[in-house]
N, C-alpha and C positions, 0 to 999 in steps of 0.2 A: 339181540333177538330181534329186532324188528326186520334187520339187514336179511338173517340165515331164512325167515319167514317168506321175505320178499321173495327171496333165489328160490326158493322152494315150490313155493304157488306155482302151479301151469297156467299157462298162458291164456288168459281168454277173449274172447273176441271184441275189442273194444270200438269203438260206436262212432265215430270222424275218422273215417281208413281203418288204422289201427290207433289212434290217439285217443285217450281217456274223454269222456264228454266233461269233465273237471277231476280235482284231485283232491282235496280235503272233503270232507263228507258233509259242512257249511257250503263249499262251492258249488259240491255235487245237487243242493239242496236249490241252488239258484243257477243249473244245470251250465255250473263251470266257470257264471261269471264271477270277476272278481281282480280282473286286470287295476281297477282304480280303487277296491274296498277288501283291503286286506284285514281275515278274520281271526288265522290262526297262526301254529309255527309250518305247514305248509306252502303257506303263500308265495316263496323262492319258484315252487312248481311252476308260478301262475306267474308273479310279478317279485322279483328279488327283494325291489323298494321295500315291499309292504313289511318285510321282514323288520323295519328301524320303528313299525307303528305296530306290531300286535305286543309289544312287551316282552319279558318273561314266562315262557310257558314251554307245555310239552301235549303236544297231543297223539293219540294212537286210537286207530279202530281198522276196519273191514269193513268189504263187502261182498255179499252174495251175486251175484252177477251170473245171468240165464239167458244165453243169445239160442235162437230157435232158429236154425239154417237148412235150406232145401233147396237142392236144383231138380228140376227135370228137363229132360230132353226129349222133343218129338219132332217126328220127319225122319226120313235118311235116305241115301243114297237106296237103300233095299238092294245089295246085293249079296247074294246068298252065299252062306258058306261054300271053300271051297271053291268058289269061281277061281278062274285064273285072270287076273287083271291089270298084272306086274305092275309099272308104277304107278297108275291109277286106283289101286285101290284106294277105297276111302278108308279114315277115323270116324268110326261111328262108335259113340256111348249109349247104348239101350237100344231103343228111346227105352226112358224107366224117369222113375221118383226116388228120388234118395234123402231120408233127414239123415244130417249129421248126427253123430253121437257123443258126446263132452256137452252137453248142455247145465252144467252149476259146476263156478268154479270161487275162489275164496281170491280176494282181492286186499292185502294189508297194506295201512300205508303209516306214517311212524313220521312226527316232527320236534325239535327239541331249539328253541332260543332263549339265549341269554341274554342281557343290555350290560355294554361294556362300561358305558356312564350314561348320562342323560339323556344323548343324543344316537348312540350307538350300539348294534346289535350285532352277534356272530351265532348262525344256527347252522343246523341241517335239515333239509328233507330226502325225507328215503320216498319215493312214489312211482310208479309203473305206469309200460304201456305194454298190451296184450294183441296180439292181431294175427291174422293169416292163421287162425286153429281151427281145424277141422279133420273128419276122420268119418267117410263114408264107407260103408259096409256095404258089402253085396254086390249087384250090378254085375253086367258085363260089357265089355268092348269088342268090337271087330276090326280088325287091320292086318295089314299085311302081316304073313308069316315071316317076310325076309328073304321068299323066294318066290313071289309076285301070284301068290295067291292068297286068300280072302280066310280068316278063322278068325274062332269067338273065343273070349279068354276071360274070366273073373275077374270084375275088380271095374270102377268107373273109369280108368284109361287102359285096365287089361292086365294089369301089373298087383292083382290081389285090393288089398283096401287100401284106399287112398286118402291123402289130406297132408296137412303141415301143422307145428305149432312154433310159433315165436312168440318170446315173452320176452320183455325189454325191463333192465331195471335202473333208476337213476340214483345217483347219494349226491346230495346238491348243497357241500359247504357254503354257506351264503354270507357275506359281509355288508351292512348298509346301514346308511346316517343319512337321519335329519341335515337340512341344509336350510338355517332359517326356521320360523313358526309353518311354513307353507308345504315343502317340498323336501323329497327323499328321493335318493339311488340306491341303486345296490348290486351286486354281481355277486353270480354265482359260479363257480366253478363245477361241471357237470360230468360225474364220473359215470360210465355208462359201462353195463353189462349186457349183452343178449345173447342167449341160448336159441338154435332151432335146430328141426328136424324133418324129414320128408317121406313119406309112405309113397307106393304105388303108382310111382311115376316110371318103371324101367322101360314101357315103350317106347318113351321120346329119347332111345341111346342113341338110336341111328340122330340124332339131332343136335346131341351135343359133344360137347368139344373133348370131354372129360367122362364117359357114360360109366367109369368106376369109380366116381364119386358124384352121381348124381341122384341118386335116390335109397332110400332102406340102410341108413346108415349110420342111426340112432343120433342121439342128441352131438350137437358141435355147439363150442361156445366161443365168440369175441367180445373185447371191451374197447374201449376209445373214451377221446377226454374232447371235450366243449366248453363253452362261455353260454351263461346269461345276464343281460343285461335291465334293467328296468329302472323307473321313474316314478314317481305319484306324485302329487301337486295338488291342493286346494284354490281352485281360483277364486272363488266365491265363500259367503256363508252356504250356500246350498249346493254348490257345484265343485268334485273332486273328477281330475284326470288320469288315468293312466296310460303306460307304456311298455312293452317288453321284447327283446328279443334274444330267440335262441341260435347259436352260430349250430351249420351242420356240424354232424359229429363225425370225423372219420372213425370207422371203425376197422378194428384188421379183417381180416377175408375168411368164412369159412371154408377151411380146407374140405373138411366133408361133403361139403355142398360148391365145390368150384365148376363143377359141370351144370348144375344150376342155374345160378346166379350170376348174370352178366359179370364180367371184369372179372373171372376166376371165384368167385365166389364171395364177391365184394359185397355187401348188405351194408352202408351206412342209414346213418337217421337224417332225415330230411332239417333245414332250418323253417324255425316257425315264428311269426310276427303277429301282435296282437296289442289293440288299443282299444280304450274305452271308456267309461262317466259312467260316475256315480250319481243320483240326484236327489237331494234329501227332498222328497216330496211332502211332507209331513214333518211335525216334533216327531213321530214315531215310525215313521218308514220311508224306506228309501226304494230308487228306480235304479237298477245296473243296466248298463247295456255295451256288451264288447264285441268287437268282432278280428276275427281271429285267421290267418294265412297259414294254410300248412300246406308249403313245396316242396311237394313228392316229388315233381321234376328233377329235384337235388341228383338222386338215386336211380343210378340205370336201371336197376335188377327191379326196380319198381313201377318205373315209368315208359320204357321201352316197352313198344308194338309187340304183338303176336305178329305182325308181318313180317318182322324183322327173321321169324321162322320160315314161314311156308307164303309170304309174298310172293306174286305173279313174277316180279323180277329182284335181284339186288336183296337176293334173302338166302338161308341155312340153305331150304330147298333146291335154290338155281346154284350150289356151291361155294358162296360166299361165307368161307368158316366163322370167320370175324360174329358173324349175325345169330351163330348157331347160341346154345345153351350154352351159360359158360364163357365165350367169346365175347373180345373188348366191346362188341355194342350188342351181346345178346339179347334174345326177347326174352322180354318179361312183362307183369301182368296190366300193362297200357294205361296205371293210374294218372288220372291228370292232379292240378293242386284243383286245392278246397280250400272254401271259402265260408266260413262258419259265424254265424250272426245268435247269439246269446242276451235273451233279455229275462232280468231278473227281477222279482220285485220278494222283500223283507220286509217287516214291521214288525215292532214289541209289542206285547201283554202286558199285563198284572202278572205278579206272578209268577216273574222273572221266565217269561214265555217269551221267544221269537219264531219266529216265522218265517215260512220261505218257499218260495216257487219260482216256476222258469219254464220259458219253450227257448227253442233254438229251430234252425235253420240253414242248408246248407245243401247244393248239390254235390251228390256220390258223385264218388272219381272215376268209374267204371263207364268207359264207352262203350254202345252196344253190338262196336265189333270184340270186346274184348270179353263174352260171357266166356267162353270154354275155359282158357287156364282160371279164371277166375271162380271157381269153382271150385279149388282148393281157398281162394281168400274173397269171399262172398259181400264186402264192404258196400253196400248197398244204402247202409241207413241215411235217412237225411232228417228226420225230425224225429225230437227230446220233447217229454214232459215233465218234469220235476217237481217235487214237494218236498218242502223238509220243516223241522221245530229243532231250537235248541232250548234245555233247561237250565236254568241256575240252580245247583244243589246249593251253593253255600257262595263265600265271596270268591273262594278262591277253585272250584270245581262246576262242572257244565258236562250234560249230557247230549250227543246229538246224534241226528237221526236223517234221512235221508232216501229216498224213496223214486224210481227214475221207468217210466216206461217209454219204448220208440214202439210206434206202429209200425206193422208191416209194410214193407217197399220190395218192390220187385225191378226186373232188369233183367232184357230178355235180347237175342241175338245171334244173329248168325252163325252158326259155327264155322271156324277155316278152315278146318280139316276135312268138313262134308257139309258142303252149303243147303241144299239142300233139310239139314236140321237145325232144328233152334234150341237153343242154351238159354231157360230162365231160370234166375237167380232171387231167391226170395229169403227174407231174414225177419224177427220181431224180437225184440230183447224187454228184460224187466231186471230190474237193480234192486237190492233196497241193503242199507248199511247204516251201522253206527257208531260212533268215536265217543272218547274221553277226554276231556280237556282239564288242562290242571293251570293254573297260573301263579309264579312266582312274587 
């Protein structure tokens, strides 16, 4: 049931690029920190080794996620409709300001873990990423009608309602074992499923290697397999350390979007690495610090720049087919790798209450040269603030709660298809979630 709910849930735009800021409700209260301190059966999403530390238990929960995304285009070359401008016709968006629809999403989560003996465990964690979700209704774009004349048509990119939707589901069967009294190691087999659709991009047909499989093809899906490794260790009575690494996950290609994503529809999932510590600040409190690296440059469709499409030389526009959308070196979103620093604080009080707070900071992955195509994927968030708590209901069960706020972030830059025009991206986010945990 949990897997079915996760597959059915629409993709929400996540917070560190398209990776979630945290996975379990407890971790979300700590802004995702937890590689050195595992607390529930979704631990494998961050560090597989932690499953040996949490004991037998089950956790099930969900979050309501609300991202608010807007793009604004200002300025243009000012070419009137009907002008015979030949190959020099600019591609103008608006000028206009449009807010994306689809602002509320349900994100489910599930974990189950059982101890095989005093030291070893086997469990499964089910979680997801969602991202590149947008839907812009209305607006206009001005472009070449194919005959060298400037025309205006409806939609952000002139092809009607524009947007994309990407959702990724991970099922992580995990084995973990303690080594002595102070260390644990774990390994997860990552079974990944993703689905995607794109709308309103037909005006890029002349820049695609396969315009019949570029846009408005409905949902397509793909699957793949990877691995995650983890370690946790206690180095002193007050300090624990942790580290995990997830391999790049090679996914089957999106055949319906072979003319959009580089390498004929290839959209792999990038590798990640996380290190961190948990410091016992007092008998009832802990400070957590995680540093996470997300390697978006592993994936050509995400990291290749828009200059591959319309650069002054050696681009699709100058006849280099391999750099067209869908080509072996096709243009993408131009994202850079991200390093995310997460700081969390947790303290226990009387009556079975545990309180959490967190703050994270990162540099968003979109360069100023890439804002035009990233109207579809405005991953501009850099800071998150979280709060959470747990209430022990009895010796075996607990309720958990988390709240996240990501303050408004912006990114602006010149449009490569109309350099006098500036494209500004803007987003802020809210999330609230709850989960129930049961110990065995």
